[in-house]
N, C-alpha and C positions, 0 to 999 in steps of 0.2 A: 720503905714499904712496911706496913703492919705485918706482924708475924701471923695474924689471923687472915690475911688476904690470900685468896686462892691464886692470885697472879704471881707467877714465878718470873722475876726479871731475868732475862738472858742477855748477858753483856754483848754477845755477837749480834743479836737482833737489835739491841739498843744502838749499837754502833751504826747499823744500817739505817735506823730511823734518824739518827743525828746527822748523818752524811747526806741523806736523800734530799734532792732538790729537783723540782720539775722545771724544765726550761720554759721561758715565756711568762713566768709569774713574777710579779714585781712588788708584792706586799712588803717584803723585807727591805726594799729600797725606799718605799714611800713611808713606811712606819717601822723604822729600824728597831731591832730587838735590844732591850736593856734589861740586864739581869736584876732581879729583886731578891732580897734575902728571905722574905716570907711571902705567902700567897696574898696577904693583906698588905697594902702599901699606901702611902700618903698621896692623894691627888693634889697637884699643885697647879691646876688649870686656872686660866683667866686672871693673871696677876698684873694686868696692864697698868692699873693705877699705881702699883708699886714701882714699875719700871720707869714711869715718866713723871712722877711727882716727887721731886727732891725735897727733903725737909730742910729747914734752915740749919746752916752749918756754923754760923757765927757763935763763938763761945766767949762770954765775958771773962774778965780777969779772974773773978772768983766764982763764975757761974758753972753750971753743969751742961755738958753737951746734950743736945736733943737725942732721944732714943728712938731707934727704928722700931716699927711695928709691922709685922708681916703675917701673911695668911698661915704660915706654918704654926703659929701660936694657936690657931683654931683649925686643926687639920680635919680634912674630909678623907675618909679611907675608902679605897677601892680594893677589889680582890681579883686575882687572876682566875680564869675559868678553865676547867679541865676540858680539853678537846681530844676525843679519841674515838676509835672504832674497833670492832672485833671482826675477824674473818675466820670461819671454821676451816680447819685442815684435817680431813679424815686420815686415820692411820693407814687406810688403804692407799692413799696417795704417797705416803712415806715409804710404803713397801715397793712401789713401782718407780720411785725416784729418790734420790738422796734426801733424807729428812731435812737436813739443814737448808738445802736449796728451796724446798717447798715452803719452809717457814720464812725464809728470807724474801721469797717472792710475795708471800702474803703480807709481810711487813711493808714492803715497798708499795703494794696496792693500797694498804690502809693509809700510809702516810701521804700517798698521792691524793686521796680524797680529803684527808685532814688539811693538806695544803690548799686544795681547791676551795674548800669551805672558807679558809682564812682569806684567800684571795677575794672571794665574794664579799666578805665582811669589810676588807680594806677598801674595795672599790665603792661600796655603799657609803662608808665614812667619808671618802674623798669626794664623792659626788653630792654630798649633803650640804646645802648652802648654810645650814645652821652652824656648821663647823668652821666658817670663814667670816672674817670681818668685812671683806670686800667681795661682792659677787655681781655678776651681770649675766643676762641671758641674751644671746645674739639672735637676730631675726632678719629675714628678708635679705637685702643686699649686704648686710654687715656680716653674714655668715661666711666663713672662710672658704666654703665650697663655691661661692660666687667669686671666681677669680678676677672678673672684670672690675668689680666695685669694692670688694673688701680689702682691708689692709691689716693683716694679722701682726705685722711687725709693730705698727703704731699701737694696736690694741695691747699687745704684750708689754711693750715698753711703758705704756701708761699705767697698767695695773701692777707691774713690778715695782713701781716707785711709790705705791700707796701704803703697803703694810709697814708696821713699825720696824720689822727686820726685813730687808729686801730679800725675797725668795732667791735661793740659789739652785733650785731644781724645778723643772716642769714635769708633770706626770699626765699622761694621756694614753688612750687606747690606740691600737693599730689603725683603726679606720680613720681616726683624727690625724695621726701622723702621716698616713698615705696621702691625704689631701694637703696637709700643711707642707710636706716636703716637696710638693710639686708646684706650690703657689708661685706664679711668675714674679710677684713683687719680692719674694724671698730669694729665688734663684738669681734674679737680676742683681740684687744687693750683694749676693755672695760671689759675684764676679763672673757669672755665666749669662749667656743670652737667655732672655726670658723664655721659659718653656722648653729649653734645650736639654735640661738635666734636672736631677733632683738635688736639693740641698741636703747635706748630711747632718746628723744630730750634732756633731761637734761644731760644724759651721754655724748652725743656729745658736748653739750655746755661746759661741764666741760673739756673735752679733748682739746677743742679749746680755752679755757679761755675766753669765751664770755658769755653774759647774757642770750641769748634766741635764740631758733630756731623757726621761724614763718612759719607755713604751711597753704597755702591757699587751700580750698576745693571747691571753687565756680565753677559753670558751667554756660555756656551761649549757646545760639543757634546761630550758624554762617551761617545758610542757609538764602537765600533771603526770604523776606516775601512771604508767599503763597506756599513755597516749603516745602518738607519734612524736619522736624527739624534735625539739625546736632548738637548733644550735644558735646560741646568742653570745656575742662578745661580753665578757665580764666588765671590761672598761668601756663605757659607752661614749656618747658624743659630748664629752666635756674635757676641759683642760684646767688643771690645777697648778698654781704656783705655790711652792712651799719652801720655807727656810728649814734646813736641817743641819744643825751644828754637831758638836761632839756628843756622842752617846753617854759620855760621863757626866754631862750636864743636861740630862733629859728634862729636868724641871724648868729650865729657862733657856735651853739651847736649841729647841726645835718645835716645829708646828705640831708634830705628833710622834708618838713612838709606841712600841709594843713592850709592855712589861712581861717578862718571862721568868717564871719561877722554876728553878732547876733546869734540867735538860730534857730532851725527848727521851721517852722510855719505850721499851717493847719487851714482851714476854709472852708466856703461854698459860692457859688455864685448861686443865684436863676436863674433857666432856665426854662421858660414856655414851651419850645419845647422838653423837655424830656418826652417821653411816652404820654399816654392819659391824665394824670392828672398833667403834669409838674413835676418838680423835682429840684434838686440842683446838682451842680458840686462840688465835694470835691477836693480842691486843697491843696497840701502839698509840701514842699520842703525846701531848704536851700540855702545859698549863700556862696560858697566855691571856693578855687583855690588851686590846688596842685602845689607846688614849689620845685624844686631841688636847694638848696642853696649852696652846697659845693661838687662838683664832687670829690674832693680830699679826701672825707670822705667815699669812698666806692669802691667796685670792682664788676664786673659782669662776670660770667662764663656762656656761652651759649652752647647749644647742649650737655648738660652734660649726658643725657641718650638717648638711641636709641628710 
């Protein structure tokens, strides 16, 4: 932090910011965090041609081997984006409650909204067909909410086999999972009488030969400011299959990831204009950027339930 910055980093508040996690949010599972050394980093997206176009490897007795050429030689740079908020804490509040607890509560509230905004970004990226090589929109009797006619197992097995790297995770919202988990064609295959029970996430993962079913529970208000709140699921009526490998190989080991510069920070800025006795602004946040690096590593099915 610059010596001229009014923000005083407080380690105890930064620890709260780093540890804080809201339940039901899945952005970190869909777009895992990968540390970057600088805010500016190389974008290694869309290298499909390199992955599947092997050069000639035959070398003559006195010849020279062919030389690889890749996109890193002509790099495109991206940068992480600072995401943060302030919350005013009047000194009057500190007089009526332990100062540290008031500041920590403010830090938690700030990080809660920072995380919620990140969840909205992650869901928007994951529901955007431009970020996938394979997409389809279900309709009519093919929608999974039509229990009599649809066949989600066949749909998923079909699309899992199309990407260059077979997805090892499915991401969806709660409303989709509620329908999918009760689908009679799935419960029957899982060994239960059709309609008699719900299939578990692990049972479906086993059927599909993938690692994980990720379900988002987050809500957001989509009404304009000042209007009656409209509670809306952040993860809508879509299902995405993604391949996510080692975070140490983010450039070629996953559909998407989150570049993170440094750690979350939190601190205070003195503000004499807060309340009668002045106060401080609690500022907390992080520097991140969500990146889709390999469209060929996933598929997206939209409009999967009514």
